[in-house]
C-alpha positions in Angstrom: 57.5 66.8 118.4 58.2 69.1 121.4 58.8 72.6 120.6 61.8 74.0 122.6 61.2 76.9 124.7 63.6 79.1 122.7 61.5 78.4 119.6 58.5 79.6 121.4 60.2 82.8 122.5 61.2 83.3 118.7 57.6 82.7 117.6 56.3 85.1 120.0 58.8 87.7 119.2 57.9 87.5 115.4 54.1 87.6 116.3 54.7 90.7 118.5 56.5 92.6 115.5 53.8 91.6 113.2 51.1 93.1 115.6 53.0 96.3 115.5 53.2 96.4 111.7 49.6 95.2 111.2 48.2 97.7 113.7 50.4 100.6 112.2 51.8 101.4 115.7 54.2 104.2 115.9 57.2 104.8 118.3 56.0 105.7 121.7 52.4 104.1 121.3 51.3 101.9 124.2 51.3 98.2 123.3 49.4 95.2 124.8 50.4 94.2 128.4 52.1 91.0 129.3 48.7 89.6 130.4 47.1 90.5 127.2 49.9 89.1 125.1 49.9 85.9 127.2 46.1 85.3 126.4 46.4 86.4 122.6 49.6 84.4 121.8 48.4 81.4 124.0 51.9 81.1 125.7 53.1 81.3 129.2 54.0 84.8 130.8 57.7 83.5 130.9 57.8 83.1 127.2 56.1 86.6 126.6 58.5 88.2 129.1 61.6 86.6 127.4 60.2 87.6 123.8 59.8 91.3 125.1 63.3 91.3 126.6 64.7 90.0 123.2 62.8 92.8 121.3 63.6 95.4 123.9 67.3 94.7 123.6 67.2 96.0 119.9 64.9 98.8 120.7 61.6 97.5 118.9 59.7 97.8 122.2 60.2 99.5 125.5 59.2 97.8 128.8 58.6 100.3 131.6 58.6 99.0 135.0 55.2 99.3 136.5 54.1 101.3 133.2 53.4 98.7 130.7 54.8 98.0 127.1 55.5 100.6 124.4 56.7 100.7 120.9 60.3 101.5 120.8 62.2 104.0 118.7 65.2 102.1 117.4 64.1 99.2 115.2 66.1 98.7 112.1 62.9 99.4 110.0 62.7 102.8 111.5 66.3 103.5 110.9 65.8 102.4 107.2 62.8 104.7 107.0 64.8 107.6 108.3 67.5 107.0 105.7 65.0 106.8 102.9 63.3 110.0 104.1 66.6 111.7 104.3 67.7 110.5 100.8 64.4 111.8 99.4 64.8 115.2 100.8 68.5 115.9 100.8 70.1 113.3 98.4 73.4 111.8 99.4 77.1 112.2 98.3 78.6 109.4 96.6 81.9 109.7 98.3 80.2 109.7 101.6 78.4 106.5 100.8 81.5 104.8 99.6 83.4 106.1 102.7 80.8 104.2 104.8 80.9 101.0 103.0 84.7 100.9 103.3 84.5 101.6 107.0 82.0 98.8 107.4 84.1 96.3 105.5 87.2 97.1 107.1 85.2 96.7 110.5 84.0 93.3 109.5 87.4 92.1 108.7 88.8 93.4 112.0 86.0 91.6 114.0 86.6 88.4 112.2 90.3 88.3 112.8 90.5 89.9 116.4 87.7 87.6 117.6 89.6 84.6 116.1 86.7 83.4 113.9 86.8 80.5 111.7 85.2 81.8 108.3 83.2 79.4 106.2 85.6 79.1 103.6 83.6 76.8 101.3 80.8 79.1 101.2 83.0 82.1 100.3 84.6 80.0 97.5 81.2 78.8 96.2 80.0 82.4 95.9 83.2 83.5 94.3 83.1 80.4 91.9 79.7 81.5 90.6 81.0 85.1 90.4 83.9 83.7 88.2 81.4 81.7 86.0 79.2 84.7 85.5 82.3 86.8 84.3 83.4 84.1 81.8 79.8 83.7 80.5 79.5 87.4 80.0 76.5 87.5 82.6 75.6 90.0 85.1 78.0 89.7 88.0 76.5 92.2 90.5 74.5 89.6 92.3 77.4 87.3 93.2 79.6 90.2 94.1 77.1 91.6 96.5 76.6 88.0 98.0 80.4 87.8 98.6 80.2 91.1 100.6 77.1 90.1 102.6 78.9 86.9 103.6 81.8 88.9 104.8 79.2 90.7 107.1 77.8 87.4 108.3 81.1 86.0 109.2 81.5 88.4 111.9 78.8 86.5 113.9 77.5 89.8 115.2 73.8 90.0 114.2 73.4 93.7 115.1 76.5 94.5 113.0 75.1 92.4 110.0 71.6 94.0 110.3 73.2 97.5 110.5 75.4 96.7 107.3 72.2 95.7 105.6 70.4 98.8 106.4 73.4 100.8 105.0 73.4 98.7 102.0 69.6 99.5 101.5 70.5 103.1 101.6 73.5 102.4 99.2 71.1 100.9 96.8 69.0 104.0 96.5 71.8 105.7 94.7 72.4 104.0 91.2 76.2 103.8 90.7 76.6 102.7 87.2 80.1 101.3 87.5 80.9 99.5 84.3 83.9 97.1 84.3 85.8 95.4 81.6 86.2 91.6 81.7 89.8 92.1 82.8 88.7 94.4 85.7 86.2 91.8 86.8 88.7 88.9 86.7 91.0 91.1 88.9 87.9 91.6 91.2 87.4 87.8 91.4 91.2 87.4 92.1 91.0 90.0 94.9 88.1 88.0 96.4 90.4 85.1 96.6 93.0 86.9 98.2 90.8 88.4 100.9 89.5 84.8 101.6 93.1 83.7 102.2 94.0 86.6 104.2 91.1 85.9 106.6 92.0 82.2 106.8 95.6 83.2 107.7 94.3 85.9 110.1 96.4 88.6 108.5 94.8 91.8 109.4 97.1 94.1 107.8 96.9 92.4 104.5 93.2 91.9 104.7 92.6 95.7 105.3 94.9 96.5 102.4 93.1 94.0 100.0 89.7 95.6 101.1 91.0 99.1 100.3 92.5 98.0 96.9 89.1 96.1 96.0 86.9 99.2 96.7 89.4 101.6 94.9 87.4 101.3 91.4 84.4 102.8 93.2 86.5 105.7 94.4 87.9 106.1 90.9 84.5 106.2 89.4 83.3 108.7 92.0 86.4 111.0 91.2 85.4 110.8 87.6 82.0 111.8 88.3 83.1 114.7 90.6 85.7 116.1 88.0 82.9 115.8 85.1 80.4 117.8 87.3 83.1 120.4 88.1 83.9 120.8 84.4 80.3 121.2 83.7 79.9 123.8 86.4 82.8 126.0 85.2 81.8 125.9 81.6 
């Protein structure tokens, strides 16, 4: 079977990232030259250059004209590490996290509708169907709810946006939000998912935005309760 050139580029890019990780290279460290990579990866210089160009576009490496290849400063792993470090040192305000999540989801809806993208309705409905089954069976529903919102990010067709949203989700997961919902509340959440799907299919931006805001409101209600309980404790 003939391997397509694009596949070779993808393979080369993955091996370059592995090399950076395995050798514990840090941002700004000098990396292998194009010639060295060509020999080590056993591919053409054209493939190496395209792989480096791809990695350079997202900040994993920096190619300096006449100055070699260096480890970049803007990989998503680096961003994640920075966020984790910030959380360990300073903690994070629940309301700020919730605000960020809301902005991201509203942005995803806008990208889908304004770019006139056709969503994978069957995929959405399959995920939401499993969510509904878990609700009726009294099982943990969090996994399916998360999958629904991840699919929303994927539907933007924007890999950078999706990866950034995943980084924020990782940060969000560092904070345990014990939001307990009744069966009726979960059924309402399931129905809101259905309405969001319909609004995306109909490309109704105003309604989709309104539905997202309504869907996330239980999180903000929970945060208000936490803040009120904390303030009451402070003033006692």
